C-alpha positions in Angstrom: 19.2 -24.1 8.3 20.6 -21.1 10.2 20.5 -17.3 9.6 24.0 -16.1 8.8 23.4 -12.4 7.9 20.9 -9.7 7.3 21.4 -6.9 4.7 19.2 -3.9 3.8 18.8 -1.9 0.6 17.3 1.5 0.0 16.4 2.0 -3.7 15.4 5.2 -5.5 11.7 4.7 -6.3 11.3 8.1 -7.9 8.7 9.6 -5.6 10.2 7.9 -2.5 12.8 5.3 -1.4 11.9 1.7 -1.4 13.2 -0.4 1.5 14.3 -4.1 1.3 15.7 -6.7 3.6 17.7 -9.7 2.6 18.2 -12.6 5.1 21.0 -15.0 4.3 21.3 -18.6 5.4 23.9 -21.3 5.5 21.7 -23.4 3.2 22.3 -20.8 0.4 18.7 -19.6 0.4 18.1 -15.8 0.7 14.7 -14.4 1.7 13.6 -10.9 0.7 11.1 -8.5 2.2 10.0 -5.0 1.1 8.9 -2.9 4.0 8.2 0.5 5.5 7.7 4.0 4.3 9.8 7.0 3.2 11.1 9.8 5.4 13.0 7.6 7.9 15.3 5.7 5.6 18.5 5.8 7.6 16.8 5.2 10.9 14.6 2.5 9.6 17.4 0.5 8.0 19.6 1.0 11.0 16.8 -0.4 13.2 16.7 -3.5 11.1 20.4 -3.9 11.6 20.0 -3.4 15.4 17.4 -6.2 15.4 19.7 -8.5 13.5 21.6 -9.5 16.6 18.5 -11.3 17.8 18.4 -13.5 14.7 21.9 -14.5 13.7 22.4 -18.2 14.2 18.7 -19.0 14.6 16.5 -21.3 12.5 14.5 -19.0 10.2 11.5 -21.3 9.7 9.4 -20.7 12.9 8.4 -17.3 11.6 5.6 -16.5 14.1 7.9 -17.3 17.0 10.6 -15.0 15.7 8.1 -12.2 15.1 7.0 -12.4 18.7 10.6 -12.5 19.9 11.2 -9.2 18.2 7.8 -7.7 19.2 8.4 -8.4 22.8 12.0 -7.3 22.7 10.9 -3.9 21.4 7.6 -3.8 23.4 8.4 -0.3 24.7 7.7 1.0 21.1 5.8 -1.7 19.3 4.2 0.4 16.6 5.3 3.0 14.0 8.8 2.6 12.7 9.5 -0.3 15.0 6.6 -2.2 13.5 7.9 -1.4 10.0 11.4 -2.8 10.8 10.0 -6.0 12.3 7.8 -6.3 9.2 10.8 -6.2 6.9 12.4 -9.0 8.8 9.2 -11.1 9.1 8.5 -10.7 5.4 11.9 -12.0 4.4 11.5 -14.9 6.8 8.2 -15.9 5.1 10.0 -15.8 1.8 12.7 -18.0 3.2 10.2 -20.5 4.6 8.3 -20.7 1.3 11.5 -21.3 -0.6 12.7 -23.9 1.8 9.4 -25.8 1.3 9.2 -25.1 -2.4 5.8 -23.5 -2.0 4.3 -20.0 -2.5 3.7 -18.3 0.9 -0.1 -18.4 0.3 0.1 -22.2 0.0 2.1 -22.4 3.3 -0.8 -20.7 5.1 -3.7 -22.6 3.5 -4.4 -20.8 0.2 -5.0 -20.0 -2.5 -8.5 -18.7 -2.3 -8.3 -17.3 -5.9 -6.3 -17.6 -9.0 -6.2 -13.8 -9.8 -6.8 -10.6 -8.1 -8.6 -7.4 -9.3 -6.5 -4.3 -8.9 -7.0 -0.6 -9.4 -4.7 2.1 -10.8 -3.6 4.2 -7.8 -2.4 7.8 -7.6 -3.9 8.4 -11.0 -2.7 11.9 -11.9 -1.2 12.5 -8.5 2.5 11.7 -9.4 2.1 13.4 -12.7 0.7 16.6 -11.1 3.8 16.8 -8.9 6.5 15.8 -11.3 5.4 14.7 -14.8 9.0 14.6 -16.2 10.0 11.9 -13.7 7.2 9.7 -14.9 7.6 10.5 -18.6 4.0 11.7 -18.6 2.0 14.5 -20.1 1.7 17.5 -17.7 -1.7 18.2 -16.2 -2.2 21.8 -17.4 -6.0 21.7 -17.9 -9.0 19.7 -16.9 -8.9 18.2 -20.4 -5.5 16.8 -19.4 -7.0 15.3 -16.3 -9.8 13.7 -18.4 -7.2 12.2 -20.7 -5.4 10.8 -17.7 -8.5 9.0 -16.6 -9.2 7.7 -20.1 -5.6 6.4 -20.3 -6.3 4.1 -17.3 -9.4 2.7 -19.0 -7.6 2.3 -22.3 -4.9 0.3 -20.5 -7.5 -2.1 -19.2 -8.2 -0.9 -15.7 -11.8 -1.0 -14.5 -11.0 1.1 -11.3 -8.7 3.8 -10.3 -7.9 6.0 -7.3 -6.8 9.6 -7.3 -6.1 12.5 -4.9 -7.3 16.1 -5.1 -5.5 17.6 -8.1 -4.9 21.2 -9.1 -4.1 21.3 -12.9 -2.1 24.3 -14.0 1.4 25.5 -14.7 2.8 24.1 -12.5 0.2 21.6 -11.5 0.1 20.1 -8.0 -1.7 17.6 -5.8 -2.9 18.1 -2.2 -0.1 17.0 0.2 -1.4 17.5 3.8 0.6 20.7 4.0 3.9 19.1 3.3 4.7 21.6 0.5 3.7 24.7 2.5 0.2 24.9 1.0 -1.4 24.1 4.3 -5.0 24.6 5.1 -5.2 23.4 8.7 -7.1 20.4 7.7 -10.0 22.6 6.6 -12.3 21.7 3.7 -13.3 25.2 2.7 -15.6 25.8 -0.3 -12.7 26.2 -2.8 -11.2 22.8 -2.0 -14.6 21.1 -2.0 -15.4 22.7 -5.4 -12.0 21.5 -6.7 -12.8 17.9 -5.6 -16.2 18.0 -7.2 -14.9 19.5 -10.4 -12.2 16.8 -10.6 -14.4 13.9 -10.0 -17.1 15.2 -12.4 -14.4 15.6 -15.1 -13.2 12.0 -14.5 -16.7 10.6 -14.3 -17.6 12.2 -17.6 -14.4 11.0 -19.2 -14.8 7.3 -18.3 -18.6 6.8 -17.9 -20.7 5.2 -15.1 -19.2 1.7 -15.2 -15.7 2.5 -14.1 -15.0 2.6 -10.4 -13.5 5.8 -9.0 -11.9 6.2 -5.6 -10.7 9.4 -4.0 -8.1 9.3 -1.2 -8.1 12.3 1.1 -5.5 10.9 3.5 -5.2 13.1 6.6 -6.1 16.2 4.8 -9.3 17.0 6.7 -10.8 16.9 10.1 -14.1 15.0 10.5 -16.3 17.9 9.7 -14.4 18.7 6.5 -14.4 15.1 5.4 -18.2 14.9 5.9 -18.6 17.9 3.7 -16.4 16.4 1.0 -18.2 13.0 1.2 -21.6 14.6 0.9 -20.6 16.8 -2.0 -19.4 13.8 -4.0 -22.4 11.6 -3.4 -23.9 12.2 -6.9 -20.7 10.7 -8.5 -21.1 7.3 -6.8 -17.5 6.8 -5.7 -16.3 3.3 -5.2 -15.0 4.7 -2.0 -13.8 7.8 -0.2 -10.5 6.9 1.6 -9.4 8.7 4.7 -6.8 8.1 7.4 -8.2 8.6 10.9 -6.9 7.6 14.3 -10.2 8.0 16.1 -12.7 5.2 15.6 -15.7 7.3 16.8 -14.7 10.2 14.5 -14.5 7.8 11.6 -17.9 6.3 12.5 -19.3 9.9 12.6 -18.1 10.3 9.0 -19.4 6.9 7.9 -22.9 7.5 9.3 -23.1 11.0 7.8 -22.9 10.2 4.1 -24.0 7.7 1.5 -20.5 7.6 0.1 -18.6 4.4 1.0 -15.7 4.9 3.5 -12.4 3.1 3.4 -9.7 3.4 6.1 -7.1 1.6 8.1 -3.8 1.7 6.2 -2.1 3.6 9.0 -3.1 0.9 11.6 -1.0 -2.1 12.5 -1.9 -5.3 14.4 -5.4 -6.5 15.5 -5.0 -4.4 18.6 -5.3 -1.2 16.6 -8.0 -2.4 14.2 -10.4 -3.9 16.7 -11.8 -0.7 18.1 -12.7 0.4 14.6 -14.2 -3.0 13.8 -16.3 -3.0 17.1 -17.9 0.2 15.9 -18.2 -0.8 12.3 -16.5 2.5 11.6 -15.5 1.7 8.0 -17.0 -0.1 5.0 -13.7 -1.5 3.5 -10.5 -2.2 5.5 -7.2 -1.0 4.2 -4.4 -3.4 5.2 -0.7 -2.7 4.5 1.5 -5.9 4.4 4.7 -3.8 4.1 4.0 -1.8 7.3 2.9 -4.6 9.6 4.1 -7.8 8.1 2.4 -10.8 6.4 1.3 -12.6 9.6 -0.3 -9.5 11.1 -2.0 -8.5 7.9 -3.5 -12.0 7.5 -4.8 -11.9 11.2 -6.3 -8.5 10.6 -8.0 -9.8 7.4 -9.3 -12.9 9.3 -10.6 -10.6 12.1 -12.3 -8.4 9.5 -14.1 -11.5 8.2 -15.7 -12.0 11.6 -17.1 -8.5 11.3 -18.4 -9.0 7.8 -15.8 -6.7 6.3 -13.7 -7.0 3.2 -10.1 -5.8 3.0 -8.2 -3.9 0.3 -4.4 -4.2 0.5 -2.5 -0.9 0.6 0.3 -1.4 -2.0 2.2 1.4 -3.7 5.9 0.5 -3.7 7.9 -1.8 -5.9 6.9 -5.1 -7.6 8.1 -7.1 -4.5 5.4 -5.4 -2.4 2.9 -6.3 -5.1 3.9 -10.0 -4.8 3.7 -9.8 -1.0 0.2 -8.3 -1.2 -0.9 -10.8 -3.8 0.1 -13.6 -1.5 -2.1 -12.0 1.2 -5.0 -11.8 -1.3 -4.6 -15.5 -2.0 -4.5 -16.4 1.7 -7.8 -14.9 2.8 -11.5 -15.1 1.9 -12.5 -11.4 2.1 -10.7 -9.2 -0.5 -12.5 -6.5 -2.3 -9.7 -5.1 -4.5 -6.0 -4.4 -4.4 -3.9 -1.3 -5.0 -1.3 -1.1 -7.7 0.9 1.8 -9.0 1.3 1.6 -12.8 3.2 5.0 -13.1 6.8 4.0 -12.5 10.4 4.9 -12.8 12.2 3.1 -15.7 14.1 0.6 -13.6 11.1 -0.7 -11.6 10.8 -3.9 -13.8 14.6 -4.5 -13.5 14.5 -4.7 -9.7 12.8 -8.1 -9.6 13.2 -11.5 -11.4 9.5 -11.9 -12.1 7.3 -8.9 -13.0 3.5 -8.8 -12.4 1.5 -8.4 -15.5 -1.9 -6.7 -15.1 -4.5 -7.7 -17.7 -8.0 -6.4 -17.8 -7.6 -5.0 -14.2 -6.4 -8.4 -12.8 -3.1 -9.8 -11.8 -2.5 -13.6 -11.6 -1.7 -14.9 -8.1 2.1 -15.9 -8.0 2.9 -19.6 -8.1 6.6 -19.5 -7.5 8.2 -20.4 -4.1 8.2 -17.7 -1.4 6.7 -14.5 -2.8 7.2 -15.7 -6.3 9.9 -13.1 -7.3 13.4 -12.1 -6.0 15.1 -8.8 -5.6 17.8 -8.1 -8.1 20.5 -6.9 -5.7 22.8 -5.5 -8.4 20.0 -3.3 -9.7 19.1 -2.3 -6.2 22.7 -1.2 -5.6 22.9 0.6 -8.9 19.8 2.7 -8.1 20.5 3.2 -4.4 18.7 6.0 -2.6 21.4 8.5 -1.5 19.5 11.4 -0.3 
């Protein structure tokens, strides 16, 4: 079996584009991967095409070897967008290998460890605060609307959800790290801390003490501000406070300054970037993004985390294909705490793939089909192409 071609697709995901790779072979098997992040769509897909010349005519089955061929070829810029592009190719190669063997990817690497995976509702209220019409949702005008949003997640069977700092009103909005001009220089002043406390108190009152609530503050605050937020929210017993931080010692400072559990790591790729954080035990739960670093790297990070007595939580907020990729990771390792999912969706999300995940009572079954267990519907991808 030889690689004959590599195509890319950018699909309108509503809040952002979703990126896909399709690798064709002379055996008639196509492997698919979903990868990367928004904001660099044209450059990211162009980079995948640039990398294609290294792969045409080669056997797609030695996935790890091909990954390292690409990693070393682009060793001058091994992280960031380069890592995303390599991940897209590597993910499609794993799908190909699984299909060629007639096995799910998790079985190829020694799984499954579990038959189903607990998931949480992510971005609860966040998308709706920014653009409720897009999601066909009720606007968040008041705190009662925020409470209703939290109750909706529980009514739909979720036992955990994650939100961002919301500002109900007309219009409503959600904190965006200054991207919408409402910058605060990464300061957690009293008004923002009070906003976060009010929101979590409203949500906690709405759903009761048994539902797990996470708050993601991304890169919004420096360490001092994050500490103030974490301490202010201690009475509400968050499942975790999530933060992106490039400095392991700064993250350790946060972790040791609060009783609130700290989750981080989604912005890191490869064991080289994670290990300094692990050495310091700078986080309680490890975020791992399959779509940003590829399946092989994500599994290695999870296995490394196991040696430090840490559990992982896959970062997963794109289309259903990324959910299937992340579920295969969950089935392949022994140390998973919970997995992210995004129930709020554009109308054509289910049409994009041949098999749709079905959350039930906050769990999704581990896929059993070959490869990832679902395929991209290319005609739907073309119909809803991202053209911005």
